[in-house]
Each structure stands twice: as C-alpha cells, then as structure tokens.
C-alpha positions in Angstrom: -7.4 175.6 56.5 -9.3 178.8 57.4 -9.4 180.1 61.0 -13.2 180.4 61.1 -14.5 178.9 64.4 -11.2 177.0 64.6 -9.7 175.9 67.9 -6.5 174.1 68.4 -5.4 172.0 71.4 -1.8 170.9 71.8 -0.2 168.2 73.9 0.7 164.6 73.5 -1.8 162.6 71.5 -3.1 159.0 71.8 -5.4 158.3 68.8 -7.0 155.1 70.1 -5.1 153.0 67.6 -1.4 153.5 68.2 0.7 151.7 70.8 2.6 154.9 71.7 1.9 158.5 72.3 2.5 161.1 69.6 4.6 163.8 71.3 4.1 167.5 70.5 0.8 166.9 68.8 -2.2 169.1 67.9 -5.9 168.6 67.5 -7.9 171.1 65.5 -11.7 171.5 66.0 -14.0 173.5 63.8 -17.5 173.7 65.4 -18.1 170.2 66.8 -15.9 168.4 64.2 -12.3 167.3 64.6 -10.6 168.4 61.4 -7.0 167.5 62.2 -5.2 165.2 64.7 -1.5 164.7 64.3 2.0 166.3 64.6 1.8 169.9 65.5 4.5 170.7 62.9 2.1 169.4 60.2 -0.6 171.9 61.1 -0.6 175.4 59.7 -2.1 177.5 62.6 -3.2 181.0 61.6 -2.1 183.7 64.1 -5.6 184.6 65.1 -6.5 181.0 66.0 -7.3 180.3 69.7 -4.7 177.7 70.8 -5.0 175.9 74.2 -1.8 174.4 75.5 -3.1 171.5 77.5 0.2 170.2 78.9 -1.5 166.8 78.9 -2.6 163.9 76.8 -5.3 164.4 74.1 -7.4 161.3 73.4 -10.7 160.3 71.8 -13.8 160.4 73.9 -14.3 157.4 76.0 -17.4 155.1 75.9 -19.0 153.7 79.0 -20.7 150.5 77.9 -22.8 149.9 81.0 -24.6 152.6 83.0 -28.0 153.3 84.5 -27.7 157.0 84.1 -29.7 159.9 85.6 -30.0 163.4 84.0 -28.6 165.1 87.1 -25.1 163.6 86.7 -24.6 163.4 83.0 -22.0 166.2 83.2 -19.9 164.0 85.4 -19.3 161.7 82.4 -17.8 164.5 80.3 -15.6 165.5 83.2 -14.1 162.0 83.2 -13.6 162.1 79.4 -16.7 159.9 78.6 -18.5 161.3 75.6 -20.8 158.3 74.9 -22.8 156.1 77.2 -24.7 152.9 76.6 -27.6 153.0 79.1 -28.4 149.5 80.3 -32.1 149.9 81.1 -34.2 152.8 82.3 -37.8 153.8 82.0 -38.9 155.5 78.8 -39.5 158.7 80.8 -35.9 158.6 82.0 -34.6 157.9 78.6 -36.4 160.9 77.2 -34.9 163.0 80.0 -31.4 161.8 79.2 -31.8 162.5 75.5 -33.3 165.9 76.2 -30.6 167.0 78.6 -29.0 170.3 77.9 -25.6 170.4 76.4 -22.9 169.7 77.2 -23.8 166.1 77.8 -22.7 162.7 76.4 -24.3 161.0 73.5 -26.8 158.4 74.8 -27.5 155.0 73.5 -30.5 153.6 75.4 -32.2 150.2 75.9 -35.3 151.6 77.5 -37.1 149.1 79.8 -35.6 145.7 80.1 -37.7 142.6 79.3 -38.2 140.0 82.1 -40.5 137.2 83.0 -43.6 137.3 85.2 -41.5 137.0 88.3 -39.5 140.1 87.3 -36.7 141.1 89.6 -37.8 144.7 89.4 -41.0 144.0 91.4 -39.0 144.5 94.5 -38.8 148.2 93.6 -42.5 148.7 94.3 -45.7 149.5 92.3 -45.1 150.9 88.8 -41.5 149.5 88.5 -42.8 146.6 86.3 -45.1 147.1 83.3 -47.9 144.7 82.5 -50.1 145.1 79.5 -52.8 147.6 80.1 -51.6 148.9 83.5 -50.7 152.4 82.3 -47.1 152.1 83.5 -45.4 151.7 80.1 -43.4 154.9 80.3 -42.5 154.9 84.0 -41.6 151.2 84.4 -38.0 150.0 84.3 -39.0 146.5 83.3 -41.7 145.1 81.0 -43.0 141.5 81.6 -43.0 138.8 78.9 -45.0 135.6 79.3 -44.6 133.8 76.0 -42.6 134.1 72.8 -45.2 136.0 70.8 -45.3 138.6 73.5 -41.5 138.8 73.5 -41.5 139.6 69.8 -44.3 142.1 70.2 -42.5 143.9 73.1 -39.2 144.1 71.1 -41.1 145.6 68.2 -42.8 148.1 70.5 -39.4 149.1 72.0 -38.1 149.5 68.4 -41.0 151.8 67.5 -40.2 153.9 70.6 -36.7 154.5 69.4 -34.4 152.3 71.6 -31.0 151.6 70.2 -30.6 148.2 71.7 -32.6 145.7 73.8 -31.8 144.3 77.3 -33.1 140.8 78.3 -33.2 139.8 81.9 -32.8 136.6 84.0 -36.4 135.5 84.5 -37.3 135.2 80.8 -38.1 131.6 79.9 -35.7 130.1 77.2 -38.3 130.2 74.4 -39.2 133.8 75.1 -35.6 134.8 75.4 -34.7 133.2 72.1 -37.7 134.8 70.4 -36.9 138.3 71.7 -33.2 137.9 70.6 -34.2 136.8 67.1 -36.7 139.6 66.7 -34.2 142.2 67.9 -31.7 140.8 65.4 -34.3 141.0 62.6 -34.8 144.6 63.4 -31.1 145.4 63.6 -31.0 146.0 67.4 -28.1 144.7 69.4 -29.0 142.6 72.5 -27.4 142.8 76.0 -28.4 140.5 78.8 -28.0 140.1 82.6 -28.5 136.5 83.7 -27.7 136.8 87.3 -24.5 135.9 89.2 -23.7 132.9 91.4 -23.9 135.2 94.5 -27.2 136.8 93.6 -30.0 135.1 91.6 -27.9 133.4 88.9 -28.3 130.0 90.5 -31.7 130.4 92.2 -34.0 132.3 89.8 -32.4 132.6 86.4 -34.0 130.6 83.5 -31.4 131.1 80.8 -27.7 130.4 81.2 -24.7 131.9 79.3 -24.5 129.1 76.8 -28.2 129.4 75.9 -27.8 133.2 75.5 -24.8 132.8 73.2 -26.7 130.2 71.2 -29.5 132.8 70.8 -27.0 135.2 69.3 -26.4 137.5 72.3 -22.9 138.9 72.2 -23.1 141.2 75.2 -23.4 139.3 78.5 -23.2 141.8 81.4 -21.3 141.1 84.6 -20.0 137.8 83.3 -23.5 136.5 84.3 -25.0 133.2 83.5 -21.7 131.2 83.5 -22.1 129.7 86.9 -25.5 128.3 86.0 -24.1 127.0 82.7 -21.3 125.3 84.6 -23.7 123.7 87.1 -25.9 122.4 84.2 -22.8 120.9 82.7 -22.2 118.9 86.0 -19.8 121.3 87.7 -20.0 122.8 91.1 -19.8 126.6 91.0 -18.9 126.7 94.7 -16.2 124.0 94.4 -12.5 124.2 93.6 -11.7 125.8 90.3 -10.8 123.0 87.8 -8.1 125.0 86.1 -7.6 125.5 82.4 -8.2 122.6 80.0 -5.6 121.2 77.6 -4.2 123.5 75.0 -5.9 123.3 71.6 
C-alpha cells in the first residue's frame, strides 16, 4: 500500500456487522475510498502517512431514512455521523438545491414531491404548495395531486424522468390510484414510501388507504407506523379502546 493521499484513523472499530468492538483498530482512506478497516497491527503504515489518533470509536456512516431536509443544515448531518439521507418529500427546486449543495454534505436520496389526492393535506400551506396540472407550480410544490389511476401512473413516470430515487404516496389518494402509483413505481424500479396518517391526526378522519391496503399494494416503507389504526377500525376494532394484547402464539 503506497502512502499517496493516504490517511489513517485509529481507535476502536465497529464495522456495522459485528456484535463487539474491535479494539486498537485502524481505518485507512485514500481520497474518498476506504481501503482498509481492521486491526491496526495488520496495517503497514508508512512513516510519512498522516495518522489521526481519534481516541474514540470508528464506525460506518449512518443513514437517516426519513428527513425533510433543507440546504442550510445539511452539514449538521455530517456532524452527527450521518453520511446519507433519504428525503421524504420536498419540492423539485429544494431537491435540486440539496443535490447541488457544496461539499462536505451527505449523499441525498430524494422522493421529490409526494403524490396526494384532490383534498391534499399540503393545501394548508398556502398557494403553490400543491401542484395541479398546468398551474406552473410543478417545481415549487411539495405535493402533486392525483385524481385517477391513469394520472397516478403518469405522475410516477414524470417523477422518474425528473430523477427521483423513490416515490412517496400520501393519505388522500384513493385506493385505486394508490395501487396504480405503487405498481408503476415498482415497474420502474422505484421504491415506495407512504404516510397514511395517524390516529391522532388524519389517519381516522381523512385517510383513504389503510396499512393493510398499502402492504397489499407492495409498499414496504410505511412511515410513522401510519395507517394501522384505520386498518384496525376497519377490522372491527376500536383504536381508542383497550389494547387487546397479543394473540395466541403460532
């Protein structure tokens, strides 16, 4: 191993896989690539190499799976050890700003605007917060409306063309449009996340789709444990009543 652009950090190491810390470890980085992570004794460190004795624990970068980020505080993620974020809905203009932020900044996976029904929750945020076809707010709106399954599929394709890495579906989508959007995203290889509302917010008063329907549509990322209160009520339960406790072991 040459010492060109090589930096070495020492300390204890947790590699993200082991159950215990590796004591007296080293991590070697060349440029922006980790080229070694293991026992310090196994690394031949040239005398001219810059070595940082951290006195702490070295670990892989953390991933924050649900944020609504703004460019002004991207650096805070790195300060907390978060090197990748999954943005859970933002306007296209904000997504562009996040991706164009100057280094150092975390890697950004972005949904772009969420898809919601005609009564979109984002309407409370004022004019321009929700995009309707032809209104000129495509890039500044945090939510796009969907009125029927064909429009749901078209909006997912449009988001894919604009470079999103996943799709977010919201609580006011009707079940048919929700399923159509999820299927189109799956066809395009885009993961789907959804927020279906909570019992204490809109999950029992305005949501169209419950957690069981979302799972049946192939969604595997249900945010905030949403949609389960509505599913329970539709099964005959009372979300506000006593908890029934666990069922029999299977």
